[in-house]
C-alpha positions in Angstrom: 76.1 -26.8 65.9 75.9 -28.0 62.4 79.2 -29.4 60.8 80.3 -27.4 57.8 81.7 -29.6 55.1 81.7 -29.0 51.3 81.8 -31.5 48.6 83.5 -29.3 45.9 85.4 -26.6 48.0 89.0 -27.1 49.3 91.8 -24.9 50.5 95.3 -25.8 49.7 98.4 -23.9 51.0 100.2 -22.4 48.2 97.2 -22.4 45.8 95.5 -19.1 45.5 97.2 -17.8 48.7 95.4 -20.7 50.5 92.1 -19.3 49.9 89.2 -21.7 49.2 88.8 -22.9 45.5 86.7 -25.2 43.7 88.3 -28.7 43.8 90.2 -29.6 40.6 90.4 -26.1 39.5 92.3 -22.8 40.4 89.1 -21.0 40.5 88.5 -19.2 43.9 85.2 -19.2 45.6 85.6 -15.6 45.7 86.0 -15.4 41.9 82.6 -17.1 41.5 81.0 -14.8 44.2 82.4 -11.7 42.9 80.4 -12.3 39.5 77.2 -13.1 41.4 77.5 -10.3 44.0 77.9 -7.8 41.1 74.4 -8.7 39.9 75.0 -11.8 37.7 72.7 -14.8 37.9 73.9 -18.4 38.5 73.3 -19.0 34.8 75.7 -16.0 34.0 78.2 -17.5 36.4 78.0 -20.8 34.6 78.8 -19.0 31.4 81.8 -17.2 32.9 83.2 -20.2 34.3 82.1 -23.0 31.9 84.2 -25.6 33.7 82.1 -25.5 36.7 78.8 -27.3 37.3 75.8 -25.4 38.6 76.2 -27.7 41.9 79.6 -26.1 42.4 78.4 -22.6 41.8 75.5 -23.2 44.2 78.1 -24.6 46.8 80.0 -21.4 46.4 76.9 -19.6 47.5 76.4 -21.8 50.5 80.0 -21.3 51.5 79.4 -17.6 51.2 76.4 -17.9 53.7 78.6 -19.6 56.1 81.7 -17.4 55.6 80.2 -14.1 54.5 82.7 -11.8 56.2 85.8 -13.6 54.9 84.4 -13.7 51.5 83.3 -10.2 51.5 86.8 -9.0 52.3 88.2 -11.2 49.4 85.7 -9.9 46.8 86.2 -6.4 47.8 89.9 -6.8 47.6 89.6 -8.4 44.2 87.5 -5.7 42.9 89.9 -3.0 44.1 92.9 -4.6 42.4 93.9 -2.5 39.2 93.5 -4.5 36.0 97.1 -5.6 34.6 
């Protein structure tokens, strides 16, 4: 079995409900994935999250491949929330 480790992704209790975020930010992996899964490109995601590098965005995609069910659930829940 291949070990799953990520250079830029961490989960901290009390930050974004303990869901994975990009280290040094409060941007959730599911936030980035929500943009991409709704049809945006990596370049579009870079413009939506200008503090992130392309490497961080690609790592979100790698995380998605390893945790698809968890991330699909978070993205769906995020998309269902009414705008404030």
